[in-house]
C-alpha positions in Angstrom: 23.9 -150.6 233.7 23.7 -154.1 235.9 23.5 -156.5 233.3 27.1 -155.2 233.0 29.3 -158.7 233.2 31.7 -156.8 235.4 29.6 -156.2 237.9 27.4 -159.5 238.3 27.5 -160.9 241.4 29.2 -157.9 242.7 26.1 -155.2 242.9 22.4 -155.8 243.4 19.7 -153.5 243.7 18.1 -153.6 247.8 15.0 -153.9 248.2 14.3 -149.9 248.4 16.0 -149.4 245.7 19.8 -148.6 246.4 22.5 -150.8 244.6 23.9 -153.1 247.2 27.7 -153.8 246.8 28.0 -157.9 247.9 31.5 -158.4 249.0 33.0 -162.1 250.4 33.9 -163.1 253.5 37.6 -163.0 252.7 37.1 -159.3 251.4 35.8 -157.8 254.8 37.6 -159.8 256.5 41.2 -157.9 254.4 39.1 -154.6 255.0 39.0 -154.9 258.9 43.2 -155.5 258.7 43.7 -152.8 256.7 41.4 -150.4 259.1 43.4 -152.0 261.6 46.9 -151.3 260.3 46.0 -148.0 259.4 44.8 -146.7 262.9 48.2 -148.3 264.5 49.9 -146.6 261.8 48.1 -143.5 262.6 49.7 -140.0 264.6 48.6 -140.5 268.8 47.8 -138.2 271.3 50.8 -136.6 272.7 53.1 -137.3 269.3 55.3 -134.6 268.7 55.2 -133.8 265.1 56.9 -131.1 262.7 55.1 -128.3 261.5 55.3 -129.9 257.8 54.3 -133.1 258.9 51.1 -131.4 260.2 50.4 -129.9 256.9 51.2 -132.9 254.8 49.0 -135.0 257.0 46.3 -133.0 256.5 46.6 -132.2 253.1 46.2 -135.7 252.7 43.6 -136.0 255.1 41.3 -133.4 253.2 42.0 -135.9 249.7 39.8 -138.7 251.1 36.5 -139.1 250.0 35.0 -139.2 253.8 37.6 -137.0 255.7 35.7 -137.5 258.9 36.4 -140.3 260.4 38.9 -142.8 260.2 38.8 -146.5 259.0 36.8 -147.7 261.6 34.9 -144.8 262.0 36.3 -142.8 264.8 35.8 -139.3 264.0 39.2 -137.8 262.6 38.6 -134.0 264.1 35.5 -132.8 266.3 33.7 -129.0 266.0 34.7 -127.2 269.0 32.8 -123.4 269.6 35.3 -120.9 271.3 32.5 -121.4 274.2 33.7 -124.9 274.2 36.7 -124.2 274.6 36.7 -121.6 277.1 34.7 -123.9 279.0 37.2 -126.8 279.0 39.9 -124.1 280.3 37.4 -122.9 282.7 37.4 -119.4 281.5 33.3 -119.3 281.5 
């Protein structure tokens, strides 16, 4: 599998037998730049969105391989129980 010329130099086997993707410093910088641009363009707190915009964003979010974090690793959603919500609004 790793003998394939397409993957040579890009993928190695780590010490525990896992595949390791080797990326260059340039690729890492590009990924960080793209992540930053994505976060800057993201919906922020107190922004007003139309219902259709919310539906479209949620549909796109759910199509991602990992919809639970932004490119920087920050959560895109949190789980709250009814009890948690009631505590926040001083109902308990």
